[in-house]
C-alpha positions, -999 to 999 in steps of 0.1 A, spaced: -364 84 -898 -351 50 -890 -338 40 -856 -302 38 -870 -305 74 -881 -317 85 -847 -289 66 -830 -264 83 -853 -278 117 -846 -276 111 -809 -240 100 -812 -231 131 -832 -247 153 -806 -228 135 -778 -195 140 -797 -203 177 -802 -209 181 -765 -177 162 -756 -157 184 -780 -172 216 -765 -163 203 -730 -127 196 -740 -122 231 -754 -126 247 -720 -97 230 -703 -75 233 -734 -78 271 -733 -72 271 -696 -40 251 -700 -28 274 -728 -35 304 -706 -15 289 -677 14 281 -700 13 316 -715 13 332 -680 42 310 -669 62 320 -700 54 356 -694 66 354 -657 98 336 -667 107 360 -695 100 390 -673 121 376 -645 150 370 -668 148 405 -682 147 420 -647 176 398 -635 197 408 -665 188 445 -660 197 444 -623 230 425 -630 239 451 -657 231 480 -634 252 464 -606 281 463 -630 283 425 -631 288 426 -669 317 450 -667 351 441 -679 
């Protein structure tokens, strides 16, 4: 194995570790966005339900 091959193998391993490190925060961000959307949608549904039950959509 030449020195160039060893350097390339080391670079590939470093890139693989960097990719694995980036996946963690990506999933965390997606989880936070999903939670925020869930909270917003549930709040909207509850608000519409309360408004309807209070008669605010009546004619």
